[in-house]
C-alpha positions as CSV (number, residue, x, y, z in Angstrom):
1,M,0.2,-0.3,0.0
2,R,1.8,3.2,-1.3
3,R,2.4,5.3,2.2
4,N,0.5,9.5,2.6
5,R,3.6,11.1,1.6
6,N,2.2,13.6,4.9
7,I,2.7,10.9,7.4
8,S,6.2,10.8,8.8
9,K,7.4,7.8,11.2
10,S,8.1,9.7,14.5
11,D,11.6,9.4,16.0
12,E,13.4,8.0,18.7
13,T,11.4,9.7,21.2
14,G,8.5,8.1,19.6
15,N,7.0,11.8,18.9
16,M,5.1,12.1,15.3
17,P,6.6,14.8,13.7
18,V,4.6,17.9,13.0
19,N,2.9,18.4,9.3
20,H,3.5,21.6,9.0
21,R,1.3,22.2,6.0
22,V,-1.3,23.8,7.7
23,G,-0.6,27.9,6.8
24,G,-3.8,29.4,5.9
25,D,-6.3,27.2,7.6
26,I,-7.5,27.4,11.5
27,H,-8.9,24.1,10.7
28,R,-12.6,24.9,10.6
29,L,-15.0,21.9,11.0
30,S,-16.9,21.4,7.3
31,Q,-20.6,21.5,7.7
32,D,-20.7,17.5,7.0
33,D,-18.0,17.1,10.3
34,R,-20.4,19.1,12.4
35,K,-23.3,17.2,11.1
36,L,-21.3,14.3,11.5
37,L,-20.7,14.7,15.1
38,L,-23.8,15.8,16.4
39,N,-25.6,12.9,14.6
40,T,-23.2,10.4,16.4
41,A,-23.8,11.9,19.5
42,I,-27.7,11.9,19.5
43,Q,-26.9,8.4,18.9
44,I,-24.8,7.7,21.9
45,L,-27.8,9.2,23.8
46,E,-30.5,7.2,21.4
47,T,-28.8,3.7,21.3
48,I,-26.0,4.0,24.6
49,G,-27.3,6.4,27.2
50,L,-26.6,6.6,30.7
51,A,-25.9,4.7,33.3
52,E,-26.0,4.6,36.9
53,V,-28.9,7.2,37.2
54,S,-31.1,7.0,40.2
55,P,-35.0,5.9,40.7
56,E,-35.9,9.7,41.4
57,I,-34.1,10.7,38.6
58,S,-35.1,8.2,35.4
59,N,-38.8,8.2,36.2
60,A,-38.3,12.1,35.5
61,M,-37.0,12.2,33.2
62,C,-38.8,8.8,31.7
63,E,-41.9,10.8,32.4
64,A,-40.7,13.5,30.5
65,G,-39.9,11.7,27.2
66,A,-36.6,9.9,28.0
67,K,-36.6,5.5,28.1
68,M,-35.1,2.9,30.2
69,S,-33.3,0.4,28.4
70,S,-31.5,-2.4,30.4
71,E,-31.4,0.4,33.2
72,R,-29.5,2.6,30.9
73,V,-31.6,6.1,30.3
74,T,-31.6,6.6,26.9
75,I,-33.0,9.9,25.2
76,P,-34.8,10.4,21.9
77,K,-33.4,12.3,19.3
78,K,-36.6,14.5,18.7
79,L,-36.2,15.8,22.8
80,I,-32.6,16.7,22.3
81,L,-33.2,18.6,19.4
82,E,-36.6,20.4,21.1
83,T,-34.0,21.2,23.9
84,I,-31.3,22.8,21.8
85,D,-34.9,24.4,19.6
86,A,-36.2,26.3,22.9
87,M,-33.1,27.3,25.4
88,P,-32.0,30.8,25.3
89,K,-29.9,31.8,22.8
90,T,-28.2,34.5,25.5
91,V,-28.0,34.3,28.7
92,L,-27.8,37.3,31.1
93,L,-24.7,36.5,33.8
94,A,-24.7,39.8,35.9
95,G,-22.8,41.8,37.7
96,Q,-23.0,43.1,41.4
97,E,-22.5,46.1,39.6
98,D,-23.8,46.6,35.6
99,E,-20.5,47.6,33.8
100,F,-19.7,44.0,34.5
101,D,-22.8,42.3,33.6
102,M,-22.4,39.7,30.5
103,H,-24.3,38.5,28.1
104,V,-23.4,35.0,26.8
105,G,-24.1,33.8,23.5
106,G,-23.6,34.7,20.1
107,A,-20.5,36.2,19.1
108,N,-19.6,37.4,22.9
109,V,-16.4,36.5,24.6
110,Y,-15.8,37.0,28.1
111,L,-12.5,35.3,29.4
112,G,-12.2,34.6,33.5
113,T,-10.7,32.1,36.4
114,G,-11.8,29.0,37.7
115,G,-10.3,25.0,38.5
116,A,-11.1,24.8,42.6
117,A,-7.6,23.9,43.1
118,P,-6.4,22.5,46.2
119,M,-3.2,24.8,46.5
120,V,-1.8,27.6,46.3
121,H,1.3,29.7,45.4
122,D,2.1,31.6,48.1
123,L,3.0,35.1,47.4
124,S,6.0,35.4,50.2
125,T,7.4,32.2,50.0
126,A,7.1,31.2,45.8
127,D,6.1,27.7,47.4
128,Y,3.0,26.4,46.8
129,R,0.8,25.6,49.9
130,E,-3.1,24.4,51.1
131,A,-5.3,27.3,50.0
132,V,-7.8,28.8,52.9
133,L,-10.6,31.0,52.2
134,R,-8.3,34.6,53.0
135,D,-6.7,33.0,49.6
136,L,-10.3,33.0,48.0
137,Y,-11.3,35.9,48.5
138,D,-7.7,37.5,48.2
139,A,-8.1,35.9,44.2
140,A,-11.4,37.3,44.3
141,R,-10.0,40.9,44.9
142,I,-7.4,40.7,42.5
143,A,-9.5,39.1,40.0
144,H,-12.0,42.6,40.5
145,E,-8.9,44.7,39.5
146,C,-7.5,43.1,36.7
147,R,-9.3,44.3,33.7
148,H,-9.4,41.6,31.2
149,I,-10.9,39.6,34.1
150,N,-14.2,39.6,33.1
151,F,-16.1,37.1,35.9
152,F,-14.3,34.8,39.0
153,A,-14.9,31.4,39.4
154,R,-14.4,29.8,42.0
155,S,-10.1,28.9,41.7
156,V,-9.3,27.7,44.9
157,V,-11.0,25.3,47.4
158,A,-11.1,26.5,51.1
159,R,-9.3,23.6,52.6
160,D,-9.8,25.2,56.1
161,V,-13.2,24.8,56.0
162,D,-14.8,20.9,57.3
163,D,-18.4,21.4,56.8
164,P,-19.8,21.1,53.7
165,L,-22.9,23.3,53.9
166,K,-20.3,26.1,55.6
167,L,-18.0,25.8,52.5
168,D,-20.4,26.2,50.1
169,R,-22.0,29.5,51.8
170,A,-18.6,31.0,52.9
171,T,-17.2,30.1,49.2
172,A,-20.3,32.1,47.4
173,A,-20.2,34.8,50.1
174,T,-16.3,35.1,49.9
175,S,-16.5,35.2,46.4
176,L,-19.1,37.8,46.2
177,M,-17.3,40.2,48.8
178,G,-14.1,40.3,46.7
179,C,-15.1,40.8,43.5
180,A,-18.2,42.4,42.2
181,K,-17.9,40.8,38.7
182,H,-20.0,37.8,38.1
183,V,-19.3,34.9,40.7
184,M,-19.0,31.0,40.1
185,V,-19.5,28.5,42.4
186,Q,-20.7,25.2,43.2
187,A,-23.3,23.5,45.5
188,S,-21.6,19.4,46.9
189,D,-25.6,18.9,47.8
190,A,-29.1,20.0,46.8
191,A,-29.8,21.2,50.2
192,H,-27.3,23.6,50.0
193,V,-28.6,25.7,47.4
194,S,-31.3,27.1,49.3
195,N,-28.4,28.6,51.5
196,I,-26.7,30.5,48.4
197,A,-29.8,31.1,47.2
198,Q,-31.2,33.3,50.2
199,L,-27.2,34.8,50.4
200,C,-28.1,35.8,47.1
201,Y,-31.8,37.3,47.7
202,T,-30.3,39.3,50.6
203,I,-27.3,41.3,48.6
204,A,-29.7,41.7,45.6
205,G,-32.4,43.0,47.8
206,S,-35.2,40.9,47.3
207,E,-35.6,37.5,44.9
208,D,-37.1,39.2,42.0
209,A,-34.3,41.7,42.0
210,F,-31.8,39.1,41.8
211,R,-34.0,36.2,39.3
212,A,-33.9,39.5,37.1
213,R,-30.3,40.0,37.4
214,P,-28.6,37.1,38.4
215,F,-24.6,37.8,39.9
216,L,-23.9,34.2,41.1
217,S,-24.0,30.8,39.0
218,L,-23.6,27.3,39.7
219,N,-20.8,24.8,37.9
220,I,-22.3,21.6,38.2
221,N,-20.5,18.6,36.5
222,H,-23.5,16.5,36.0
223,A,-21.8,13.6,34.8
224,V,-19.2,11.1,35.3
225,P,-17.8,9.9,32.1
226,P,-18.1,7.2,30.1
227,L,-21.7,8.0,30.2
228,R,-22.8,7.8,34.0
229,L,-25.3,10.7,35.4
230,H,-24.1,11.9,38.7
231,N,-27.3,12.2,40.3
232,E,-26.3,14.5,43.3
233,S,-25.8,16.8,40.8
234,M,-28.6,16.9,38.5
235,L,-30.1,17.3,42.0
236,V,-28.7,20.1,42.2
237,M,-28.9,21.4,39.0
238,Q,-32.5,20.9,39.8
239,E,-32.8,22.9,42.4
240,A,-30.7,25.9,41.2
241,V,-33.5,26.0,38.1
242,K,-35.9,26.5,41.1
243,F,-34.2,29.4,42.6
244,G,-33.4,31.2,39.6
245,I,-29.6,30.3,39.9
246,P,-28.5,30.3,36.1
247,V,-26.2,26.2,35.6
248,H,-23.6,25.7,33.9
249,C,-23.7,22.1,32.6
250,N,-20.3,20.5,32.6
251,V,-18.6,17.4,31.6
252,F,-14.9,17.3,32.3
253,G,-13.5,14.0,30.6
254,Q,-10.0,12.9,30.0
255,V,-9.0,11.6,26.4
256,G,-8.0,8.1,26.2
257,A,-9.0,7.7,29.8
258,S,-12.4,8.1,30.4
259,S,-13.3,9.7,26.5
260,P,-11.8,7.6,23.4
261,V,-8.5,8.5,22.3
262,T,-9.3,9.7,19.6
263,L,-10.8,13.5,19.3
264,A,-13.1,12.7,17.2
265,G,-14.7,9.9,19.7
266,A,-14.2,12.3,22.8
267,T,-15.7,15.2,21.0
268,A,-18.7,13.3,20.6
269,Q,-18.6,11.4,23.9
270,T,-18.2,14.9,25.8
271,L,-21.2,16.5,23.4
272,A,-23.5,13.4,24.4
273,E,-23.2,13.9,28.1
274,T,-23.4,18.0,27.9
275,L,-27.0,17.7,25.6
276,A,-28.2,15.1,29.0
277,G,-27.4,18.0,31.4
278,L,-29.0,20.8,28.5
279,V,-32.1,18.1,28.3
280,W,-32.6,17.4,32.3
281,V,-32.7,21.0,32.8
282,H,-35.0,21.5,29.7
283,M,-36.8,18.9,31.5
284,I,-37.4,21.4,34.3
285,D,-37.9,24.7,32.5
286,P,-37.5,24.9,29.1
287,A,-36.9,28.7,29.9
288,A,-33.8,28.0,32.1
289,A,-30.6,29.8,32.0
290,R,-28.1,26.9,31.4
291,I,-24.7,27.2,29.7
292,A,-23.2,24.2,27.6
293,G,-19.8,23.6,29.2
294,P,-18.2,20.4,27.6
295,R,-14.6,19.5,28.8
296,P,-12.9,17.1,26.7
297,M,-9.1,17.6,28.7
298,I,-6.5,15.9,27.1
299,T,-4.0,13.4,29.8
300,D,-0.5,12.5,28.8
301,L,-0.8,9.0,27.7
302,R,2.9,8.4,29.4
303,S,1.7,9.6,32.7
304,G,-1.9,10.1,33.4
305,G,-1.4,13.9,34.4
306,L,-3.3,16.5,32.8
307,A,-2.0,17.9,29.3
308,G,-3.9,21.0,29.7
309,G,-1.8,23.3,27.3
310,S,-0.7,20.9,24.6
311,G,-2.2,21.8,20.9
312,E,-4.3,18.6,21.0
313,Q,-6.2,20.7,24.1
314,A,-6.9,23.5,21.6
315,Q,-8.2,21.2,19.0
316,A,-10.4,19.2,20.8
317,N,-11.8,22.8,22.0
318,T,-12.3,23.8,18.8
319,M,-14.0,21.0,17.6
320,V,-16.4,20.6,20.4
321,L,-16.9,24.6,20.8
322,Q,-17.6,24.9,16.5
323,V,-20.3,22.3,16.6
324,L,-21.8,24.3,19.7
325,R,-21.9,28.2,18.3
326,H,-23.2,26.0,14.9
327,L,-26.6,24.9,16.8
328,D,-26.3,28.8,18.8
329,V,-25.8,27.5,22.1
330,P,-24.0,29.5,24.6
331,C,-21.5,28.1,25.4
332,S,-18.1,27.1,28.0
333,I,-14.8,26.0,28.0
334,I,-11.7,25.5,29.8
335,A,-8.5,27.3,28.0
336,G,-5.2,28.4,30.2
337,A,-4.8,25.4,32.3
338,T,-1.3,25.1,32.3
339,G,0.9,22.7,33.4
340,S,3.8,24.7,34.4
341,R,3.8,25.7,38.2
342,H,5.1,29.1,37.5
343,V,4.8,32.1,35.7
344,D,6.9,31.5,33.0
345,H,7.7,30.9,29.6
346,Q,6.1,27.5,29.8
347,A,2.9,29.1,31.4
348,G,2.4,31.8,29.1
349,Y,2.8,30.0,25.8
350,E,0.0,27.4,27.1
351,K,-2.1,29.6,28.1
352,A,-2.0,32.1,25.0
353,L,-2.5,29.4,22.9
354,G,-5.5,27.6,24.2
355,V,-6.9,30.9,25.1
356,S,-6.6,31.9,21.3
357,A,-8.1,29.1,19.8
358,A,-10.8,29.3,22.4
359,I,-11.6,32.7,21.0
360,S,-11.2,31.4,17.6
361,A,-13.5,28.6,17.8
362,G,-16.4,30.4,19.5
363,A,-16.4,30.0,23.2
364,N,-18.5,32.8,25.0
365,L,-16.7,32.1,28.1
366,V,-13.2,30.2,28.6
367,T,-12.7,29.3,32.7
368,Q,-9.4,28.4,33.8
369,A,-7.8,31.4,31.9
370,A,-6.2,33.0,34.6
371,G,-4.0,31.8,37.5
372,S,-4.3,28.2,36.8
373,Q,-1.1,26.5,37.4
374,A,0.4,22.9,37.8
375,S,-2.3,20.8,35.6
376,L,-5.1,22.6,37.7
377,M,-3.7,21.4,41.2
378,G,-3.0,24.9,42.2
379,T,-3.1,28.5,41.3
380,S,-1.2,31.7,41.6
381,L,-2.4,35.5,42.6
382,A,0.9,36.5,40.8
383,G,-0.5,34.6,37.4
384,M,-4.0,36.3,37.4
385,V,-2.1,39.7,37.2
386,A,0.4,38.3,34.6
387,D,-2.5,36.4,32.4
388,N,-4.5,39.6,33.1
389,D,-2.2,41.2,30.2
390,M,-2.2,38.0,28.3
391,L,-5.8,38.0,27.9
392,G,-5.5,41.6,26.8
393,A,-3.3,40.8,23.9
394,V,-5.3,37.9,23.1
395,L,-8.7,39.4,22.9
396,R,-7.2,42.6,21.0
397,A,-5.9,40.2,18.6
398,H,-9.2,38.9,18.3
399,A,-11.1,42.0,17.6
400,P,-12.5,43.5,14.1
401,V,-10.6,45.9,12.2
402,T,-12.0,48.7,10.7
403,I,-11.1,49.5,7.2
404,S,-12.3,52.4,5.7
405,Q,-11.1,55.8,3.8
406,E,-10.9,57.1,6.5
407,T,-8.2,54.0,8.5
408,L,-6.5,54.0,5.2
409,A,-5.1,57.5,5.9
410,L,-4.3,58.7,2.3
411,D,-4.2,62.2,3.2
412,A,-1.7,61.8,6.3
413,I,0.5,59.8,4.3
414,Q,0.9,62.3,1.5
415,T,1.1,64.8,4.4
416,V,3.7,63.3,6.0
417,V,5.9,62.3,3.7
418,E,5.9,66.2,1.9
419,G,6.6,67.0,5.2
420,E,8.1,65.6,9.0
421,G,8.8,62.5,7.2
422,H,6.9,60.5,10.4
423,F,3.4,59.9,11.8
424,L,4.5,60.8,15.5
425,G,3.2,64.7,15.3
426,Q,0.1,64.0,13.8
427,P,-3.7,64.7,15.7
428,E,-4.7,61.2,14.5
429,T,-1.8,59.7,16.0
430,Y,-2.8,60.7,19.0
431,A,-6.5,59.9,19.3
432,R,-5.6,56.9,18.4
433,M,-2.9,56.5,21.3
434,R,-5.5,54.8,23.6
435,S,-8.4,54.1,21.5
436,D,-6.7,51.5,19.0
437,F,-4.0,49.9,21.8
438,V,-3.8,47.8,24.7
439,Y,-1.4,48.9,26.4
440,P,0.4,45.8,28.9
441,D,0.0,46.7,33.2
442,I,3.0,44.8,34.3
443,S,5.0,43.1,30.8
444,E,8.0,45.1,29.4
445,R,8.8,46.7,26.1
446,A,12.0,47.2,26.6
447,G,13.5,50.3,25.0
448,A,17.0,50.3,23.8
449,T,18.3,52.3,27.1
450,D,17.1,49.1,29.4
451,L,18.8,46.8,27.8
452,D,21.5,47.6,29.7
453,Q,20.4,47.2,32.9
454,S,20.8,43.8,35.6
455,G,19.0,42.5,38.1
456,A,15.7,44.0,36.7
457,A,12.8,42.2,38.4
458,D,11.0,39.5,35.6
459,M,7.7,38.5,35.3
460,Q,6.5,36.2,37.8
461,Q,8.6,38.6,40.4
462,R,6.8,41.8,39.1
463,A,3.6,39.7,39.2
464,I,4.1,39.6,42.9
465,Q,4.5,43.1,43.7
466,R,1.2,43.9,41.7
467,A,-0.1,41.1,43.4
468,Q,0.6,42.4,46.8
469,D,0.1,46.3,46.1
470,I,-3.4,45.1,45.0
471,L,-3.9,42.9,48.4
472,N,-2.7,46.1,50.6
473,G,-5.0,48.4,48.8
474,P,-8.6,49.0,49.6
475,K,-10.4,46.3,50.4
476,Q,-14.1,45.9,47.7
477,T,-17.0,48.6,49.0
478,H,-19.8,47.3,46.5
479,L,-21.8,45.6,48.9
480,P,-23.9,47.3,51.5
481,K,-21.9,48.2,54.4
482,H,-24.2,45.9,56.8
483,I,-24.2,43.0,54.6
484,H,-20.6,43.4,53.8
485,D,-19.8,43.7,58.3
486,A,-22.5,40.8,58.7
487,L,-20.6,38.2,56.1
488,A,-16.9,39.6,57.3
489,A,-17.7,38.6,61.2
490,E,-19.1,35.7,60.1
491,F,-16.2,34.1,57.8
492,G,-13.5,36.2,59.8
493,I,-12.4,38.0,56.5
494,G,-12.7,40.8,55.0
495,T,-12.8,43.6,57.8
496,S,-13.7,46.9,56.7
497,T,-11.2,49.8,56.4
């Protein structure tokens, strides 16, 4: 059989050399490819179905049109398509202040934190240690001050809070105290949702006020790949819908471990599991606010570790996102989950690659885009500051460019070549200096006179200093004072200054 000339033998390390014949093509899936992936996902739900479904959940699903087959719940194509057609195409995830509102859907993209890491990179010692509630509050405060971080999703788990209900309440309260942008948290038990909802109603001023402008949403991992439902999470989702809390229907699978090793197979399975969550919300309330959250995560098959900053991760994200955007389904993705433990070259390129690819593919929300380190096992507050610069640059690279007679600047070109010979003194140059350019907060743009300086701070050192400056500065005051003070007393953080 004739060998395909584009496929080379692997080198001595077992790595397949990259085929560089990809210029000019960002590998957009064809219409046929998108349809095939979607139809396969639907077929998985129709014919293979979902396992480990409790009688409570399976009875409710079957009453709404699902079926039981050999102890697995199957979902007919008609119900899946009905769900896609009926679900909101834009979801409001409000901030506590109007300027931070996010309208999730269409071509809109927002970038934020995430990860729920057990460890934090200490600003003082530069070592990782167990995260505590104060770290979560600090992370929320830094997210509030970083202009390119659009939302705050719980970035660390407070290991100093043992009681599950207190942890869920403390996580929500601390995040809302520290950041006026939209907050995303989790609930470990359906019975905890009402407590979180009442906290939100109090902050909003009333239940109706929160329902109109929900400034908190719940990340819910409703499925355990391959194709098993997590019943408690399904009940959490049900309670969240009842209390008017938007839900993220998330599925976290590992390619080659809990989903097929082929990206096409992993994408199809992850889509099926994600759709199952959307269908469940549709069964509860067709108008309920929900966002699809597929996470087809790449596993390093040599070690079993997460390879969230790899090129394959960018590919997997691109595939699943293109299908969801084709369906006009509001969606989120994980991108920015570097394997590096530090604010270094590896973190920079892995994060920029993943976030850029996700934006290009049509993600509405990109989580773990700031501060996530060590394959989601650690959060770096300095990393959040450094990533803020990266996110600004990536967003600017994807911004539309206006080409018109005004921007072509023929008159300015003629004036300059006949005059001073440069554009620095032109009124248009000064006028557009701020509107057309994004300037980093801490990144270096060294001039020739700076090159001889030795011992200058590197990126991580500058990020640490900026993070410390934020935390040593004024605390947030967006909450009504009596509510802030009550929560500060309850959890021992955020004392008013």
